[in-house]
C-alpha beads as a LAMMPS data file, in Angstrom:
LAMMPS data file: protein, C-alpha beads

426 atoms
425 bonds

1 atom types
1 bond types

-500.0 500.0 xlo xhi
-500.0 500.0 ylo yhi
-500.0 500.0 zlo zhi

Masses

1 110.0

Atoms # bond

1 1 1 -235.190 114.350 -364.760
2 1 1 -235.960 117.043 -362.191
3 1 1 -239.207 118.996 -362.388
4 1 1 -237.295 122.194 -363.237
5 1 1 -235.456 120.628 -366.176
6 1 1 -238.639 118.966 -367.396
7 1 1 -240.457 122.293 -367.505
8 1 1 -237.581 123.917 -369.381
9 1 1 -237.628 121.084 -371.898
10 1 1 -241.372 121.490 -372.455
11 1 1 -241.004 125.259 -372.707
12 1 1 -238.487 125.059 -375.554
13 1 1 -240.431 122.236 -377.204
14 1 1 -243.528 124.466 -377.224
15 1 1 -241.585 127.292 -378.855
16 1 1 -240.099 124.936 -381.450
17 1 1 -243.489 123.413 -382.361
18 1 1 -245.055 126.740 -383.289
19 1 1 -242.312 127.287 -385.856
20 1 1 -243.108 124.037 -387.654
21 1 1 -245.331 123.644 -390.706
22 1 1 -248.969 122.623 -390.310
23 1 1 -248.087 119.201 -391.790
24 1 1 -245.389 118.612 -389.176
25 1 1 -247.739 119.711 -386.394
26 1 1 -250.363 117.286 -387.675
27 1 1 -247.789 114.484 -387.540
28 1 1 -247.004 115.364 -383.921
29 1 1 -250.710 115.443 -383.091
30 1 1 -251.316 112.058 -384.741
31 1 1 -248.387 110.487 -382.896
32 1 1 -249.563 111.775 -379.529
33 1 1 -253.141 110.736 -380.226
34 1 1 -252.190 107.156 -381.108
35 1 1 -250.065 106.871 -377.953
36 1 1 -252.927 108.192 -375.798
37 1 1 -255.526 105.844 -377.308
38 1 1 -253.221 102.830 -377.004
39 1 1 -252.450 103.548 -373.356
40 1 1 -256.081 104.327 -372.523
41 1 1 -257.348 101.072 -374.005
42 1 1 -254.848 98.782 -372.308
43 1 1 -254.490 100.595 -368.969
44 1 1 -257.789 102.396 -368.262
45 1 1 -260.853 100.191 -367.583
46 1 1 -263.390 102.854 -368.589
47 1 1 -261.944 103.323 -372.070
48 1 1 -261.374 99.631 -372.647
49 1 1 -265.049 98.998 -371.880
50 1 1 -266.121 102.005 -373.956
51 1 1 -264.162 100.921 -377.039
52 1 1 -265.122 97.266 -376.622
53 1 1 -268.783 98.333 -376.592
54 1 1 -268.377 99.385 -380.247
55 1 1 -265.873 96.625 -381.132
56 1 1 -263.034 99.109 -381.582
57 1 1 -259.292 98.475 -381.192
58 1 1 -256.537 101.088 -380.661
59 1 1 -254.922 100.483 -384.061
60 1 1 -258.120 101.718 -385.737
61 1 1 -257.427 105.226 -384.421
62 1 1 -254.691 106.808 -386.530
63 1 1 -255.777 110.458 -386.729
64 1 1 -258.399 112.870 -385.320
65 1 1 -260.846 111.838 -388.071
66 1 1 -260.918 108.341 -386.594
67 1 1 -262.041 109.661 -383.202
68 1 1 -265.615 109.636 -384.500
69 1 1 -265.567 105.874 -383.955
70 1 1 -265.268 106.362 -380.163
71 1 1 -268.444 107.268 -378.202
72 1 1 -268.317 110.692 -376.553
73 1 1 -267.927 111.227 -372.798
74 1 1 -269.869 113.746 -370.711
75 1 1 -269.440 115.229 -367.243
76 1 1 -272.313 113.059 -366.062
77 1 1 -270.539 109.924 -367.343
78 1 1 -267.416 110.729 -365.334
79 1 1 -269.276 111.802 -362.218
80 1 1 -271.051 108.452 -362.035
81 1 1 -267.739 106.516 -361.977
82 1 1 -265.196 105.771 -359.282
83 1 1 -261.809 107.435 -360.059
84 1 1 -260.076 104.034 -360.128
85 1 1 -262.271 103.068 -363.096
86 1 1 -261.245 106.204 -364.990
87 1 1 -257.502 106.159 -364.245
88 1 1 -254.463 104.284 -365.509
89 1 1 -254.477 101.228 -363.236
90 1 1 -250.708 101.529 -362.701
91 1 1 -251.038 105.006 -361.220
92 1 1 -252.426 106.003 -357.824
93 1 1 -254.226 109.330 -357.272
94 1 1 -251.630 110.181 -354.609
95 1 1 -248.959 110.181 -357.354
96 1 1 -250.848 112.802 -359.372
97 1 1 -251.689 116.468 -359.329
98 1 1 -255.372 116.690 -358.464
99 1 1 -257.341 119.572 -359.965
100 1 1 -261.021 120.450 -359.643
101 1 1 -263.161 122.232 -362.197
102 1 1 -264.701 125.563 -361.194
103 1 1 -268.124 124.068 -361.852
104 1 1 -269.121 126.538 -364.561
105 1 1 -272.167 124.326 -365.192
106 1 1 -272.722 123.807 -361.480
107 1 1 -271.188 120.331 -361.599
108 1 1 -267.575 120.355 -360.273
109 1 1 -265.363 117.364 -361.084
110 1 1 -261.919 116.147 -360.034
111 1 1 -259.203 115.282 -362.550
112 1 1 -255.769 113.752 -362.044
113 1 1 -252.577 114.521 -363.975
114 1 1 -249.148 112.945 -363.886
115 1 1 -246.442 115.506 -363.138
116 1 1 -245.079 115.496 -366.728
117 1 1 -248.544 116.020 -368.204
118 1 1 -249.355 118.763 -365.709
119 1 1 -246.106 120.527 -366.637
120 1 1 -246.927 120.412 -370.344
121 1 1 -250.423 121.785 -369.817
122 1 1 -249.030 124.582 -367.655
123 1 1 -246.732 125.539 -370.525
124 1 1 -249.714 125.780 -372.902
125 1 1 -250.868 128.982 -371.156
126 1 1 -247.552 130.690 -371.889
127 1 1 -247.768 130.445 -375.692
128 1 1 -250.354 133.242 -376.195
129 1 1 -248.589 135.506 -373.699
130 1 1 -245.258 135.235 -375.484
131 1 1 -246.834 135.584 -378.932
132 1 1 -248.485 138.869 -377.954
133 1 1 -245.265 140.374 -376.616
134 1 1 -245.006 139.411 -372.959
135 1 1 -241.373 138.943 -371.914
136 1 1 -240.189 136.492 -369.225
137 1 1 -239.162 139.421 -367.015
138 1 1 -242.555 141.141 -367.203
139 1 1 -244.574 141.226 -363.980
140 1 1 -248.178 139.985 -363.875
141 1 1 -251.104 141.025 -361.651
142 1 1 -253.617 138.179 -361.663
143 1 1 -257.202 138.625 -360.434
144 1 1 -258.309 135.081 -359.744
145 1 1 -259.895 132.631 -357.330
146 1 1 -258.161 132.222 -353.950
147 1 1 -257.404 128.569 -354.775
148 1 1 -255.187 129.749 -357.658
149 1 1 -253.061 132.078 -355.527
150 1 1 -249.776 130.510 -354.454
151 1 1 -248.134 131.680 -351.239
152 1 1 -244.732 130.390 -352.350
153 1 1 -242.613 131.486 -355.285
154 1 1 -241.730 129.190 -358.163
155 1 1 -238.033 128.542 -358.694
156 1 1 -237.886 130.758 -361.792
157 1 1 -239.568 133.642 -359.953
158 1 1 -236.627 133.774 -357.527
159 1 1 -234.435 134.807 -360.468
160 1 1 -236.901 137.438 -361.701
161 1 1 -238.803 135.457 -364.361
162 1 1 -242.614 135.462 -364.750
163 1 1 -243.152 137.220 -361.421
164 1 1 -246.813 137.117 -360.408
165 1 1 -248.911 138.822 -357.757
166 1 1 -252.277 137.170 -357.249
167 1 1 -255.302 138.890 -355.733
168 1 1 -258.692 137.346 -355.021
169 1 1 -261.834 137.982 -357.067
170 1 1 -263.491 138.352 -353.656
171 1 1 -261.629 141.621 -353.117
172 1 1 -263.053 144.935 -354.296
173 1 1 -261.907 146.897 -357.374
174 1 1 -260.360 149.400 -354.947
175 1 1 -258.246 146.538 -353.547
176 1 1 -257.183 145.624 -357.079
177 1 1 -256.052 149.213 -357.700
178 1 1 -254.008 149.165 -354.484
179 1 1 -252.434 145.850 -355.524
180 1 1 -251.526 147.343 -358.903
181 1 1 -249.891 150.363 -357.291
182 1 1 -247.976 148.235 -354.790
183 1 1 -246.705 145.621 -357.255
184 1 1 -246.293 147.843 -360.337
185 1 1 -246.887 145.026 -362.845
186 1 1 -246.530 145.120 -366.617
187 1 1 -249.759 143.344 -367.522
188 1 1 -253.160 142.247 -366.248
189 1 1 -254.408 138.657 -366.251
190 1 1 -257.499 137.145 -364.707
191 1 1 -261.157 136.237 -364.808
192 1 1 -262.651 138.286 -367.624
193 1 1 -265.742 139.151 -365.596
194 1 1 -263.559 140.621 -362.853
195 1 1 -261.421 142.518 -365.378
196 1 1 -264.641 144.005 -366.716
197 1 1 -265.619 145.208 -363.224
198 1 1 -262.087 146.541 -362.744
199 1 1 -262.391 148.556 -365.964
200 1 1 -265.749 149.944 -364.868
201 1 1 -264.231 151.078 -361.551
202 1 1 -261.252 152.694 -363.301
203 1 1 -263.597 154.735 -365.511
204 1 1 -266.011 155.704 -362.743
205 1 1 -263.220 156.845 -360.426
206 1 1 -261.178 158.537 -363.143
207 1 1 -258.040 156.573 -362.217
208 1 1 -255.175 157.231 -364.627
209 1 1 -252.172 155.363 -363.205
210 1 1 -253.254 151.801 -364.100
211 1 1 -251.685 151.300 -367.532
212 1 1 -251.132 147.618 -368.418
213 1 1 -249.125 146.780 -371.528
214 1 1 -251.325 143.732 -372.148
215 1 1 -254.612 142.344 -370.779
216 1 1 -255.454 138.628 -370.847
217 1 1 -258.846 137.255 -369.833
218 1 1 -259.756 133.701 -368.805
219 1 1 -262.687 131.698 -367.376
220 1 1 -265.577 134.022 -368.357
221 1 1 -267.076 134.663 -371.770
222 1 1 -265.779 137.972 -373.117
223 1 1 -268.863 139.856 -374.258
224 1 1 -269.001 143.073 -376.303
225 1 1 -269.504 145.244 -373.233
226 1 1 -266.470 143.683 -371.562
227 1 1 -264.333 144.493 -374.603
228 1 1 -265.648 148.059 -374.789
229 1 1 -265.153 148.827 -371.096
230 1 1 -261.636 147.427 -371.005
231 1 1 -260.614 149.319 -374.137
232 1 1 -262.113 152.540 -372.782
233 1 1 -260.481 152.160 -369.357
234 1 1 -257.016 151.002 -370.393
235 1 1 -256.755 151.864 -374.107
236 1 1 -255.857 148.204 -374.676
237 1 1 -257.785 145.290 -376.151
238 1 1 -258.444 142.252 -373.981
239 1 1 -256.959 139.017 -375.350
240 1 1 -259.241 136.082 -374.594
241 1 1 -257.697 132.738 -373.598
242 1 1 -260.024 129.759 -373.917
243 1 1 -259.196 126.745 -371.797
244 1 1 -260.264 124.447 -369.021
245 1 1 -259.020 122.305 -366.166
246 1 1 -259.696 119.330 -368.441
247 1 1 -257.243 120.393 -371.149
248 1 1 -255.201 123.477 -370.238
249 1 1 -255.144 126.306 -372.780
250 1 1 -257.158 124.981 -375.710
251 1 1 -257.295 128.072 -377.920
252 1 1 -256.434 131.738 -377.691
253 1 1 -257.356 134.931 -379.437
254 1 1 -254.976 136.190 -382.108
255 1 1 -254.963 139.947 -382.666
256 1 1 -253.746 139.421 -386.244
257 1 1 -256.029 136.603 -387.426
258 1 1 -259.265 137.755 -385.743
259 1 1 -259.857 134.251 -384.422
260 1 1 -258.646 131.770 -381.835
261 1 1 -255.562 129.635 -382.516
262 1 1 -256.018 126.018 -381.422
263 1 1 -253.076 124.523 -379.536
264 1 1 -253.191 121.436 -381.741
265 1 1 -249.995 119.985 -380.265
266 1 1 -251.705 119.545 -376.876
267 1 1 -255.344 118.968 -377.833
268 1 1 -257.757 117.779 -380.514
269 1 1 -260.851 119.965 -380.900
270 1 1 -264.058 118.594 -382.420
271 1 1 -267.197 120.632 -383.120
272 1 1 -270.224 118.343 -383.255
273 1 1 -273.950 118.749 -383.781
274 1 1 -276.195 115.789 -382.999
275 1 1 -273.018 113.710 -382.728
276 1 1 -271.701 114.568 -386.198
277 1 1 -268.884 116.953 -387.224
278 1 1 -270.051 120.320 -388.524
279 1 1 -268.656 122.123 -391.543
280 1 1 -266.218 124.992 -391.038
281 1 1 -268.199 128.119 -390.222
282 1 1 -271.071 126.190 -388.597
283 1 1 -271.583 126.070 -384.838
284 1 1 -271.875 123.035 -382.586
285 1 1 -270.879 121.548 -379.253
286 1 1 -267.158 121.590 -378.449
287 1 1 -265.532 118.256 -377.580
288 1 1 -261.933 117.991 -376.449
289 1 1 -259.285 115.278 -376.455
290 1 1 -256.400 116.168 -374.167
291 1 1 -253.224 114.703 -375.695
292 1 1 -251.453 114.950 -372.319
293 1 1 -253.943 113.132 -370.090
294 1 1 -252.389 109.691 -369.710
295 1 1 -253.161 109.212 -366.004
296 1 1 -256.822 110.221 -366.330
297 1 1 -257.662 110.281 -370.054
298 1 1 -259.866 113.034 -371.474
299 1 1 -261.039 111.725 -374.846
300 1 1 -263.949 113.174 -376.853
301 1 1 -265.098 115.002 -373.742
302 1 1 -268.034 117.410 -373.894
303 1 1 -267.009 120.771 -372.411
304 1 1 -270.565 122.109 -372.616
305 1 1 -269.595 125.094 -374.793
306 1 1 -270.757 126.153 -378.234
307 1 1 -268.134 127.036 -380.871
308 1 1 -267.318 126.853 -384.561
309 1 1 -264.230 126.094 -386.613
310 1 1 -263.135 129.131 -388.582
311 1 1 -263.252 129.186 -392.363
312 1 1 -260.255 131.533 -392.359
313 1 1 -256.623 130.503 -392.646
314 1 1 -253.974 131.981 -390.326
315 1 1 -252.391 135.150 -391.686
316 1 1 -249.922 135.596 -388.831
317 1 1 -246.641 133.712 -388.465
318 1 1 -248.198 130.656 -386.797
319 1 1 -249.470 127.472 -388.480
320 1 1 -252.033 126.754 -385.731
321 1 1 -255.616 126.389 -387.065
322 1 1 -258.389 128.784 -386.056
323 1 1 -261.746 128.525 -384.304
324 1 1 -264.362 130.894 -382.944
325 1 1 -265.801 130.660 -379.435
326 1 1 -269.453 131.638 -379.712
327 1 1 -270.943 130.772 -376.352
328 1 1 -269.238 129.475 -373.250
329 1 1 -269.498 130.164 -369.558
330 1 1 -271.878 132.983 -370.483
331 1 1 -273.558 133.152 -367.087
332 1 1 -275.153 136.438 -366.123
333 1 1 -273.670 138.925 -363.702
334 1 1 -275.509 139.472 -360.421
335 1 1 -276.614 143.075 -359.737
336 1 1 -276.291 143.923 -356.026
337 1 1 -278.584 146.374 -354.142
338 1 1 -275.821 148.987 -354.323
339 1 1 -275.844 148.741 -358.102
340 1 1 -272.463 147.016 -358.193
341 1 1 -272.053 143.920 -360.352
342 1 1 -270.839 140.531 -359.140
343 1 1 -269.071 138.148 -361.532
344 1 1 -270.527 134.622 -361.768
345 1 1 -267.038 133.351 -360.841
346 1 1 -267.738 134.611 -357.304
347 1 1 -270.193 131.753 -356.789
348 1 1 -267.877 129.160 -358.303
349 1 1 -265.376 130.119 -355.592
350 1 1 -268.072 129.964 -352.912
351 1 1 -269.195 126.469 -353.881
352 1 1 -265.788 124.958 -354.652
353 1 1 -265.010 123.597 -351.119
354 1 1 -268.279 121.668 -350.788
355 1 1 -267.727 118.179 -352.208
356 1 1 -271.144 116.984 -350.990
357 1 1 -272.927 119.054 -353.645
358 1 1 -273.613 117.436 -357.010
359 1 1 -274.958 120.517 -358.803
360 1 1 -276.049 124.053 -357.980
361 1 1 -277.672 127.087 -359.535
362 1 1 -278.003 130.706 -358.380
363 1 1 -281.066 132.611 -359.618
364 1 1 -281.653 136.337 -359.109
365 1 1 -285.192 137.631 -359.717
366 1 1 -284.971 140.671 -357.424
367 1 1 -282.004 142.905 -356.705
368 1 1 -281.978 142.096 -352.985
369 1 1 -282.819 138.413 -353.225
370 1 1 -280.993 135.285 -354.403
371 1 1 -282.344 131.786 -354.749
372 1 1 -279.861 128.924 -354.688
373 1 1 -280.901 125.467 -355.849
374 1 1 -278.725 122.549 -354.770
375 1 1 -278.724 118.919 -355.849
376 1 1 -277.218 117.276 -352.742
377 1 1 -274.976 114.232 -352.552
378 1 1 -276.118 111.339 -350.337
379 1 1 -273.765 112.486 -347.547
380 1 1 -275.000 116.112 -347.630
381 1 1 -275.367 117.741 -344.199
382 1 1 -277.911 120.469 -343.404
383 1 1 -275.129 122.451 -341.734
384 1 1 -273.681 123.049 -345.213
385 1 1 -276.593 125.399 -345.955
386 1 1 -275.528 127.732 -343.147
387 1 1 -271.897 127.584 -344.281
388 1 1 -272.857 128.610 -347.812
389 1 1 -274.926 131.527 -346.556
390 1 1 -272.110 132.652 -344.254
391 1 1 -269.507 132.526 -347.054
392 1 1 -271.705 134.574 -349.400
393 1 1 -272.730 137.217 -346.875
394 1 1 -269.201 137.577 -345.487
395 1 1 -267.848 138.358 -348.959
396 1 1 -270.738 140.425 -350.372
397 1 1 -271.256 142.660 -347.315
398 1 1 -274.580 143.963 -348.631
399 1 1 -278.159 143.558 -347.455
400 1 1 -279.324 140.671 -349.588
401 1 1 -281.645 137.779 -348.755
402 1 1 -280.548 134.253 -349.623
403 1 1 -282.919 131.302 -349.875
404 1 1 -281.457 127.837 -350.469
405 1 1 -283.590 125.007 -351.802
406 1 1 -282.648 121.336 -352.126
407 1 1 -283.836 119.661 -355.305
408 1 1 -283.442 116.310 -357.049
409 1 1 -282.365 117.780 -360.378
410 1 1 -281.745 121.025 -362.269
411 1 1 -283.544 121.520 -365.539
412 1 1 -281.484 122.686 -368.544
413 1 1 -282.400 125.858 -370.398
414 1 1 -283.643 125.977 -373.993
415 1 1 -280.123 125.532 -375.367
416 1 1 -279.733 122.315 -373.376
417 1 1 -277.153 123.794 -371.004
418 1 1 -277.526 123.956 -367.236
419 1 1 -276.653 127.530 -366.293
420 1 1 -275.075 127.924 -362.895
421 1 1 -275.814 131.648 -362.484
422 1 1 -278.949 133.259 -363.883
423 1 1 -279.925 136.902 -363.380
424 1 1 -283.327 138.163 -364.472
425 1 1 -282.485 141.748 -363.544
426 1 1 -282.349 143.939 -366.652

Bonds

1 1 1 2
2 1 2 3
3 1 3 4
4 1 4 5
5 1 5 6
6 1 6 7
7 1 7 8
8 1 8 9
9 1 9 10
10 1 10 11
11 1 11 12
12 1 12 13
13 1 13 14
14 1 14 15
15 1 15 16
16 1 16 17
17 1 17 18
18 1 18 19
19 1 19 20
20 1 20 21
21 1 21 22
22 1 22 23
23 1 23 24
24 1 24 25
25 1 25 26
26 1 26 27
27 1 27 28
28 1 28 29
29 1 29 30
30 1 30 31
31 1 31 32
32 1 32 33
33 1 33 34
34 1 34 35
35 1 35 36
36 1 36 37
37 1 37 38
38 1 38 39
39 1 39 40
40 1 40 41
41 1 41 42
42 1 42 43
43 1 43 44
44 1 44 45
45 1 45 46
46 1 46 47
47 1 47 48
48 1 48 49
49 1 49 50
50 1 50 51
51 1 51 52
52 1 52 53
53 1 53 54
54 1 54 55
55 1 55 56
56 1 56 57
57 1 57 58
58 1 58 59
59 1 59 60
60 1 60 61
61 1 61 62
62 1 62 63
63 1 63 64
64 1 64 65
65 1 65 66
66 1 66 67
67 1 67 68
68 1 68 69
69 1 69 70
70 1 70 71
71 1 71 72
72 1 72 73
73 1 73 74
74 1 74 75
75 1 75 76
76 1 76 77
77 1 77 78
78 1 78 79
79 1 79 80
80 1 80 81
81 1 81 82
82 1 82 83
83 1 83 84
84 1 84 85
85 1 85 86
86 1 86 87
87 1 87 88
88 1 88 89
89 1 89 90
90 1 90 91
91 1 91 92
92 1 92 93
93 1 93 94
94 1 94 95
95 1 95 96
96 1 96 97
97 1 97 98
98 1 98 99
99 1 99 100
100 1 100 101
101 1 101 102
102 1 102 103
103 1 103 104
104 1 104 105
105 1 105 106
106 1 106 107
107 1 107 108
108 1 108 109
109 1 109 110
110 1 110 111
111 1 111 112
112 1 112 113
113 1 113 114
114 1 114 115
115 1 115 116
116 1 116 117
117 1 117 118
118 1 118 119
119 1 119 120
120 1 120 121
121 1 121 122
122 1 122 123
123 1 123 124
124 1 124 125
125 1 125 126
126 1 126 127
127 1 127 128
128 1 128 129
129 1 129 130
130 1 130 131
131 1 131 132
132 1 132 133
133 1 133 134
134 1 134 135
135 1 135 136
136 1 136 137
137 1 137 138
138 1 138 139
139 1 139 140
140 1 140 141
141 1 141 142
142 1 142 143
143 1 143 144
144 1 144 145
145 1 145 146
146 1 146 147
147 1 147 148
148 1 148 149
149 1 149 150
150 1 150 151
151 1 151 152
152 1 152 153
153 1 153 154
154 1 154 155
155 1 155 156
156 1 156 157
157 1 157 158
158 1 158 159
159 1 159 160
160 1 160 161
161 1 161 162
162 1 162 163
163 1 163 164
164 1 164 165
165 1 165 166
166 1 166 167
167 1 167 168
168 1 168 169
169 1 169 170
170 1 170 171
171 1 171 172
172 1 172 173
173 1 173 174
174 1 174 175
175 1 175 176
176 1 176 177
177 1 177 178
178 1 178 179
179 1 179 180
180 1 180 181
181 1 181 182
182 1 182 183
183 1 183 184
184 1 184 185
185 1 185 186
186 1 186 187
187 1 187 188
188 1 188 189
189 1 189 190
190 1 190 191
191 1 191 192
192 1 192 193
193 1 193 194
194 1 194 195
195 1 195 196
196 1 196 197
197 1 197 198
198 1 198 199
199 1 199 200
200 1 200 201
201 1 201 202
202 1 202 203
203 1 203 204
204 1 204 205
205 1 205 206
206 1 206 207
207 1 207 208
208 1 208 209
209 1 209 210
210 1 210 211
211 1 211 212
212 1 212 213
213 1 213 214
214 1 214 215
215 1 215 216
216 1 216 217
217 1 217 218
218 1 218 219
219 1 219 220
220 1 220 221
221 1 221 222
222 1 222 223
223 1 223 224
224 1 224 225
225 1 225 226
226 1 226 227
227 1 227 228
228 1 228 229
229 1 229 230
230 1 230 231
231 1 231 232
232 1 232 233
233 1 233 234
234 1 234 235
235 1 235 236
236 1 236 237
237 1 237 238
238 1 238 239
239 1 239 240
240 1 240 241
241 1 241 242
242 1 242 243
243 1 243 244
244 1 244 245
245 1 245 246
246 1 246 247
247 1 247 248
248 1 248 249
249 1 249 250
250 1 250 251
251 1 251 252
252 1 252 253
253 1 253 254
254 1 254 255
255 1 255 256
256 1 256 257
257 1 257 258
258 1 258 259
259 1 259 260
260 1 260 261
261 1 261 262
262 1 262 263
263 1 263 264
264 1 264 265
265 1 265 266
266 1 266 267
267 1 267 268
268 1 268 269
269 1 269 270
270 1 270 271
271 1 271 272
272 1 272 273
273 1 273 274
274 1 274 275
275 1 275 276
276 1 276 277
277 1 277 278
278 1 278 279
279 1 279 280
280 1 280 281
281 1 281 282
282 1 282 283
283 1 283 284
284 1 284 285
285 1 285 286
286 1 286 287
287 1 287 288
288 1 288 289
289 1 289 290
290 1 290 291
291 1 291 292
292 1 292 293
293 1 293 294
294 1 294 295
295 1 295 296
296 1 296 297
297 1 297 298
298 1 298 299
299 1 299 300
300 1 300 301
301 1 301 302
302 1 302 303
303 1 303 304
304 1 304 305
305 1 305 306
306 1 306 307
307 1 307 308
308 1 308 309
309 1 309 310
310 1 310 311
311 1 311 312
312 1 312 313
313 1 313 314
314 1 314 315
315 1 315 316
316 1 316 317
317 1 317 318
318 1 318 319
319 1 319 320
320 1 320 321
321 1 321 322
322 1 322 323
323 1 323 324
324 1 324 325
325 1 325 326
326 1 326 327
327 1 327 328
328 1 328 329
329 1 329 330
330 1 330 331
331 1 331 332
332 1 332 333
333 1 333 334
334 1 334 335
335 1 335 336
336 1 336 337
337 1 337 338
338 1 338 339
339 1 339 340
340 1 340 341
341 1 341 342
342 1 342 343
343 1 343 344
344 1 344 345
345 1 345 346
346 1 346 347
347 1 347 348
348 1 348 349
349 1 349 350
350 1 350 351
351 1 351 352
352 1 352 353
353 1 353 354
354 1 354 355
355 1 355 356
356 1 356 357
357 1 357 358
358 1 358 359
359 1 359 360
360 1 360 361
361 1 361 362
362 1 362 363
363 1 363 364
364 1 364 365
365 1 365 366
366 1 366 367
367 1 367 368
368 1 368 369
369 1 369 370
370 1 370 371
371 1 371 372
372 1 372 373
373 1 373 374
374 1 374 375
375 1 375 376
376 1 376 377
377 1 377 378
378 1 378 379
379 1 379 380
380 1 380 381
381 1 381 382
382 1 382 383
383 1 383 384
384 1 384 385
385 1 385 386
386 1 386 387
387 1 387 388
388 1 388 389
389 1 389 390
390 1 390 391
391 1 391 392
392 1 392 393
393 1 393 394
394 1 394 395
395 1 395 396
396 1 396 397
397 1 397 398
398 1 398 399
399 1 399 400
400 1 400 401
401 1 401 402
402 1 402 403
403 1 403 404
404 1 404 405
405 1 405 406
406 1 406 407
407 1 407 408
408 1 408 409
409 1 409 410
410 1 410 411
411 1 411 412
412 1 412 413
413 1 413 414
414 1 414 415
415 1 415 416
416 1 416 417
417 1 417 418
418 1 418 419
419 1 419 420
420 1 420 421
421 1 421 422
422 1 422 423
423 1 423 424
424 1 424 425
425 1 425 426
């Protein structure tokens, strides 16, 4: 089957699933989960060793409740392993789509997806758009990292469907306004922190011709101020999409239910505290099992975010269960000497090309000074320090001092998370 036909098949399957009952969706989830566990045990060395360590066989996993029998996996666990140990031994990395996390905890990782699985996860981001009223012929302006901006059109864009104009988060809000005016899109989509800065610029400059029908935010935590600024600037509410490279769109904000629908046909979400499931309404660490990760399985994987399962039942037309995202990617904005704010996602883009960095953290204690702490890989070169400084200063274009320190480890904060961007400017 060609890639185009496969994507169409997954698209209509996604639409059909959301019309099913919760019981039918649970059956689909159970079936996918059993297939993933079976394949992971017999074809992936890491998971065979992990399950053998607790004397567990695939047939003992029949539903999400049984996942508690499998030890959890962390970023550190994966980073310490060779990819061949983590992948289906029948599949080579060259046969897969390779994706890299943004490093929202300062620890970027590579993941590998088969083409069918990558297609399905791509479709998961369309569900919330369509539910909230976006039509296939609507045009999208996306403020995102340069690595997400494609220079070539997709096949469906040549016939006028899902047309997208990407613009870098490294550009200024004035550039984003010019892009809006040139492309004349129907809706805004992008890093929530950048959308917040865009809204601030619109209000400060009194711009009245940027009127999106819908606004979707990704990658950054949507705080109260972000919601207020966007509503004030555009007279529209931002719709938060919660997802990751590890699992696609995991959950998304529903304007009717006042919560986040979980895409249970592509993922299993667990909320754990001290390794045990929490009751609905209680918060804990979010663990994800990606039901379409056969080449490089993601099973009971710690995303490093804090969330809670909702006690409420859906009141909209969808059977998808609800959750609440409480804390995730909540890194502070950097305040520049000019008074302008810089989204934390700026630094994720800066650091992304450097594979010889294990972890990093940016700390701002003064408005004109940044400290960057780096845990280097064994093959780290001193020349990388100059490259990092050059990339930052070229894109900030303000008088700001940058001091980079090499360190053996980064200490977590009181919550146990390792923040990648910390601003102490009030």
